[in-house]
C-alpha positions in Angstrom: 106.9 108.9 94.4 109.6 111.1 96.0 110.6 112.1 92.5 112.2 115.5 93.2 113.7 114.4 96.5 115.1 111.2 95.0 116.7 113.2 92.1 118.5 115.6 94.4 119.6 113.0 96.9 120.8 110.7 94.0 123.0 113.6 92.8 124.4 114.2 96.3 125.2 110.5 96.7 126.9 110.4 93.3 129.1 113.4 94.2 130.1 112.1 97.6 130.9 108.7 96.3 133.5 110.3 94.1 135.4 111.8 97.0 138.7 110.2 97.9 138.3 111.2 101.6 135.6 112.8 103.7 136.4 116.1 105.3 134.4 118.5 107.4 134.2 120.8 104.4 132.7 118.4 101.8 130.5 116.9 104.5 129.0 120.3 105.2 128.4 120.8 101.5 126.7 117.5 101.3 124.6 118.2 104.3 123.5 121.5 102.9 122.3 119.8 99.7 120.5 117.2 101.7 118.8 119.9 103.9 117.6 121.8 100.8 116.3 118.6 99.2 114.3 117.7 102.3 112.9 121.3 102.7 111.9 121.3 99.0 110.1 118.0 99.6 108.0 119.8 102.3 109.5 117.8 105.2 108.7 119.6 108.5 111.5 121.9 109.6 112.1 120.3 113.1 112.3 116.9 111.4 114.9 118.3 108.9 117.0 119.8 111.7 117.1 116.6 113.7 117.9 114.5 110.7 120.8 116.7 109.6 122.2 116.8 113.1 122.2 113.0 113.4 123.8 112.5 110.0 126.5 115.2 110.8 127.3 113.6 114.1 128.0 110.2 112.6 129.5 111.5 109.4 132.3 113.3 111.2 133.1 110.3 113.4 136.2 108.2 113.2 134.4 105.3 111.6 133.9 107.3 108.4 137.1 109.4 108.4 139.2 106.2 108.6 137.1 104.2 106.1 138.8 102.9 102.9 135.7 103.9 101.0 134.5 107.0 102.9 132.0 108.0 100.2 130.2 104.7 100.5 130.3 104.8 104.3 128.7 108.3 104.2 125.9 107.1 101.9 125.4 104.2 104.3 124.9 106.7 107.2 122.3 108.7 105.2 120.5 105.5 104.3 120.5 104.3 107.9 119.3 107.6 109.2 116.6 107.8 106.6 115.3 104.4 107.7 115.4 105.5 111.3 113.4 108.6 110.3 110.5 106.8 108.7 110.5 103.7 110.9 113.2 101.2 111.7 111.2 98.1 110.9 108.1 96.9 109.0 105.1 97.0 111.4 102.4 94.5 110.8 98.7 95.2 111.4 97.6 94.0 114.8 94.9 91.4 114.6 95.7 89.7 117.9 92.4 90.3 119.7 89.1 88.6 120.3 87.2 88.7 117.0 85.8 90.8 115.6 89.0 93.0 115.6 87.9 96.6 115.2 89.9 99.0 113.0 89.0 102.7 113.2 90.0 104.9 110.2 90.6 108.5 111.1 91.7 111.5 109.0 90.7 114.7 107.2 88.1 114.8 104.4 89.8 114.2 101.0 92.6 112.1 102.5 91.2 109.0 100.9 89.8 107.2 104.0 86.9 105.5 102.2 89.0 104.2 99.3 91.6 103.1 101.8 89.0 101.3 103.9 88.1 99.3 100.7 91.8 98.6 100.0 92.5 97.5 103.5 89.4 95.2 103.4 90.7 93.6 100.2 94.2 93.2 101.7 92.9 91.5 104.8 90.6 89.2 102.7 93.0 88.3 100.0 96.3 88.1 101.9 95.3 87.2 105.5 92.1 85.3 104.6 89.9 87.3 107.0 86.1 87.7 106.9 85.7 91.5 106.8 82.8 93.8 107.5 82.9 97.5 106.7 80.6 100.3 108.0 80.5 104.1 107.4 79.8 106.4 110.3 80.0 109.5 108.0 76.5 110.9 108.3 77.5 114.3 106.9 78.3 113.2 103.4 75.6 110.8 102.0 77.9 109.9 99.1 80.4 108.5 101.5 78.1 105.7 102.6 77.3 104.8 99.0 81.0 105.0 98.0 82.0 102.6 100.8 79.2 100.2 99.8 80.6 100.2 96.2 84.3 99.7 97.2 83.4 97.0 99.7 81.6 95.0 97.0 84.6 95.4 94.7 86.9 94.3 97.6 84.8 91.2 98.3 83.9 92.4 101.8 80.5 92.7 103.4 79.0 96.1 104.0 76.8 97.0 107.0 74.2 99.6 105.9 73.9 103.0 107.7 71.9 106.1 107.2 72.4 109.9 107.6 69.6 110.0 110.1 71.5 107.8 112.6 74.1 108.9 115.1 77.6 107.8 114.4 78.0 106.0 117.8 74.7 104.1 117.2 75.9 103.0 113.8 79.2 101.8 115.2 77.6 99.8 118.0 75.0 98.2 115.7 77.8 97.2 113.2 79.9 95.7 116.0 76.9 93.7 117.3 76.2 92.4 113.8 79.9 91.5 113.4 79.9 89.5 116.6 76.7 87.6 115.8 77.8 86.8 112.2 81.3 85.8 113.3 83.3 88.3 111.3 87.1 88.4 111.9 87.4 92.2 111.3 85.2 95.2 111.4 86.6 98.4 109.7 84.9 101.6 110.8 85.1 104.5 108.3 84.6 107.8 110.1 83.7 111.3 109.0 86.3 113.8 107.9 86.4 117.6 107.8 88.1 120.1 105.5 90.0 121.2 108.6 90.6 120.2 112.2 87.7 121.3 114.5 86.5 120.6 118.0 83.2 118.9 116.9 85.1 116.4 114.7 87.6 115.5 117.4 84.8 115.1 120.1 82.9 112.8 117.7 85.8 110.5 116.9 86.8 110.3 120.5 83.2 109.2 121.3 83.4 106.5 118.5 86.8 105.3 119.8 85.4 105.0 123.4 82.3 103.1 122.2 84.0 100.4 120.1 87.5 100.3 121.7 89.4 99.5 118.4 92.5 97.4 118.3 93.9 99.5 115.5 93.3 103.3 115.1 94.8 104.2 111.8 95.5 107.8 110.8 95.0 108.2 107.0 96.9 111.1 105.6 97.4 112.5 102.1 101.1 112.3 101.1 100.7 115.5 99.2 99.7 117.5 102.2 103.1 119.0 102.6 103.9 121.2 105.7 100.3 121.0 106.9 100.9 117.3 107.5 102.8 118.1 110.7 99.9 120.1 112.3 97.3 117.6 111.2 99.3 114.6 112.5 99.9 116.3 115.8 96.2 117.2 116.3 95.0 113.6 115.7 97.8 112.1 117.7 96.8 114.3 120.7 93.1 113.5 120.3 93.4 109.7 119.7 95.6 106.8 120.8 96.8 106.2 117.2 98.4 102.8 116.5 99.6 103.5 113.0 99.6 105.6 109.8 98.4 105.0 106.3 99.9 107.3 103.6 97.6 107.8 100.5 98.2 109.1 97.0 101.9 108.2 97.1 101.9 107.8 93.3 100.8 111.5 92.7 103.4 113.1 94.9 106.7 114.4 93.7 107.7 115.6 97.1 106.7 113.1 99.8 107.3 115.4 102.8 104.4 113.9 104.7 105.9 110.4 104.6 109.1 111.7 106.1 107.4 113.9 108.7 104.5 112.0 110.1 106.5 109.1 111.6 108.7 111.5 113.6 105.9 113.8 114.7 103.4 111.1 115.9 105.9 108.5 117.0 103.5 105.9 115.3 104.6 103.5 112.6 103.6 103.9 109.0 101.9 100.6 108.3 100.6 100.9 104.7 100.8 103.2 101.7 98.2 103.6 99.0 99.2 103.9 95.3 96.6 104.8 92.7 92.8 104.4 92.6 92.7 100.7 92.2 91.9 98.5 95.2 95.1 96.5 94.5 97.2 99.7 94.9 97.9 99.0 98.6 101.3 98.0 100.0 102.8 97.3 103.3 105.3 100.1 104.3 108.8 98.8 104.4 111.1 101.6 105.7 114.3 100.1 104.4 112.8 99.6 100.9 111.3 103.1 100.8 114.6 104.6 101.9 116.3 102.8 99.1 113.9 104.2 96.6 114.5 107.8 97.9 118.2 107.4 97.5 117.8 106.0 94.0 118.8 102.5 95.0 115.5 101.0 93.8 113.4 98.4 95.5 113.9 95.1 93.7 112.4 93.1 96.5 109.0 94.9 96.2 109.3 94.6 92.4 109.6 90.8 92.6 106.7 90.7 95.0 104.6 92.7 92.7 105.5 90.4 89.8 104.5 87.4 91.8 101.1 88.9 92.6 100.6 90.5 89.2 101.6 87.7 86.9 98.9 85.1 86.2 100.9 81.9 86.5 98.4 79.9 84.5 98.6 82.4 81.6 102.4 82.4 81.8 102.5 78.5 81.6 99.9 78.6 78.8 102.1 80.9 76.8 105.2 78.9 77.5 103.5 75.7 76.3 102.2 77.4 73.2 105.6 78.7 72.2 107.2 75.3 73.0 104.7 73.6 70.7 105.8 75.8 67.8 102.7 77.9 67.7 103.2 81.6 66.8 103.0 84.5 69.4 99.8 86.4 68.4 98.1 89.7 69.3 96.0 88.0 72.0 99.3 87.1 73.7 100.6 90.6 73.2 97.4 92.0 74.8 97.9 89.6 77.7 101.4 91.0 78.3 100.0 94.5 78.6 97.5 93.3 81.1 100.2 91.6 83.2 102.1 94.9 83.4 98.9 96.7 84.5 98.6 94.1 87.3 102.1 94.9 88.4 101.2 98.5 89.0 101.7 99.9 85.5 104.8 101.4 84.1 105.1 104.1 86.8 104.9 101.4 89.5 107.8 99.5 87.8 109.9 102.6 87.3 109.5 103.7 90.9 111.1 100.5 92.1 114.0 100.4 89.7 117.4 101.7 90.7 118.2 105.2 89.2 121.3 103.8 87.5 119.2 101.4 85.5 116.7 104.1 84.6 119.5 106.2 83.0 119.8 103.7 80.2 116.1 104.2 79.5 116.4 107.9 79.0 113.5 110.2 79.8 110.4 108.0 79.9 107.1 109.8 80.4 105.2 107.1 82.4 101.8 109.0 82.2 102.1 109.3 78.4 103.1 105.7 78.1 100.1 104.5 80.2 97.8 106.5 77.8 99.6 104.9 74.9 99.0 101.4 76.4 95.3 102.2 76.6 95.3 103.2 72.9 97.1 99.9 72.1 94.4 97.9 73.9 91.7 99.9 72.1 93.3 99.0 68.7 93.5 95.3 69.5 90.0 95.2 70.9 88.8 96.7 67.5 90.2 93.7 65.7 88.2 90.5 65.0 89.2 87.3 66.8 90.6 86.0 63.5 92.7 89.1 62.9 94.2 88.9 66.4 95.1 85.2 65.8 96.5 85.9 62.3 98.0 89.4 62.2 99.3 88.8 58.6 95.7 89.3 57.5 95.9 93.0 58.4 96.1 94.8 55.1 95.3 98.4 54.3 91.4 98.2 54.3 91.4 96.2 57.6 93.8 98.7 59.2 91.5 101.6 58.2 88.5 99.9 59.8 90.5 99.1 63.0 91.8 102.7 63.2 88.3 104.1 62.9 86.9 101.7 65.5 89.7 102.6 68.0 89.5 106.3 67.3 93.2 106.6 66.1 95.2 107.2 63.0 96.2 104.3 60.7 99.9 105.2 61.5 99.2 104.1 65.1 97.9 100.7 63.9 101.1 100.3 61.9 103.3 101.3 64.8 101.5 98.8 67.0 102.0 96.0 64.5 105.7 96.9 64.2 106.1 96.6 68.0 104.3 93.3 67.9 106.5 92.0 65.2 109.6 92.9 67.2 108.2 91.0 70.2 107.3 88.1 68.1 110.8 87.9 66.7 112.1 87.8 70.3 109.8 85.0 71.1 111.0 83.1 68.0 114.6 83.5 69.2 113.6 82.0 72.5 111.9 79.1 70.7 115.0 78.3 68.5 118.0 79.0 70.7 116.7 79.3 74.2 117.1 82.2 76.6 120.9 82.2 76.5 120.9 82.8 72.8 118.4 85.6 73.1 120.4 87.3 75.9 123.5 87.2 73.6 121.5 88.7 70.8 120.2 91.4 73.2 123.7 92.3 74.3 125.1 92.3 70.7 126.9 94.6 68.4 125.0 97.9 69.0 124.0 96.8 72.5 124.5 98.9 75.6 122.4 96.2 77.2 118.7 95.4 77.3 117.4 95.0 73.8 118.7 94.7 70.2 120.4 98.0 69.4 121.0 98.8 73.0 119.1 100.4 75.9 115.3 100.2 75.7 113.4 98.6 72.8 112.1 100.8 70.0 109.1 102.9 71.0 110.0 103.1 74.6 110.6 99.6 75.7 107.2 98.3 76.8 104.1 97.1 74.9 102.1 100.1 73.7 104.9 102.7 74.1 
């Protein structure tokens, strides 16, 4: 997320921090680099101009010029203006209305409205304990109705059936009536999208809005849309009284221009962002944290929150008791660790939230390749018998050949996995014998630049399956 933008701005921040004093000349140079970075990230030109002007106005002020640490002060101004650009505070979803609260999802076809409807339903159900009903008013794409039915079931929300022979307004009113009679807390209405903005689409969604009078009208936009995001956002904002924005496909975008443009153009807060295809890939939008990520400062708060959600406390306690009792760390435990990482958003999700300074020690890590390797690792372990997973020492040549054939990999990959497992098992033994303090001393030892024995990341990339 924001990969290219973050790389360029991180370099700018590093250079400006090295300046003994801030002058008009080096400020202009810094602003030129920031402008180029934003334009390359597909941020709308009017937004770029306003942002640069605001930074320049503050950067040349007495507060910075007289600062003992002018470089840090200037970085602070860029950070502050970035937060102001994307939203000065975290905006909660508004559920303060007579149930059922209606949420209308609007946006172009392909933006991810249907998947986002499922993600939002899961978020409301799991985090806010709401009884949620979903309905599709997209009568132009039959697959949309079936898709929403499927994702609603996965999210644990109820689905109100609709048919392509019905009129969208009739569908919406019937669903609202059902939601009232069955005492649902929230009704999420998924609307039809088009490949482009047209009059028919806008008239239809206006009629739907008038019929159900939603509390929240969320504009769903693809973060990879680039410069087109400005025109699309403007058209929807003029047609509907939007209450918020949801950015989708944030994980697949190296530019992120839509995220930095849409808030300024619509004047509406970004409330959520979608990451990945899984229904759990849905986060509240925290402007300060996202600004920190863009500037390479990381987002440790979100990382801790993901850890709390992703880590199975019972499994963690079970493993701790097992190690304390003297039992060996086995391949079932190793597999569990991979699963825990997946639940935290995968390797890419972790890397996105780490400060750029920490990632330097890791070198170049190809998160996509590492995710694929984790899947192969899981396939190898699943190809083992229960006894082999519990007693890895049984794995001799003939068994390794069988496992490799079952997983569709070479024997060398099985050997590599076992070597990584042995390294992790040794670390667990260190924790058993000398406690965490001893392990940390070992990890920062002779060859250590920090992190793992030998320094930096552990062999093979630093995570199970890499």
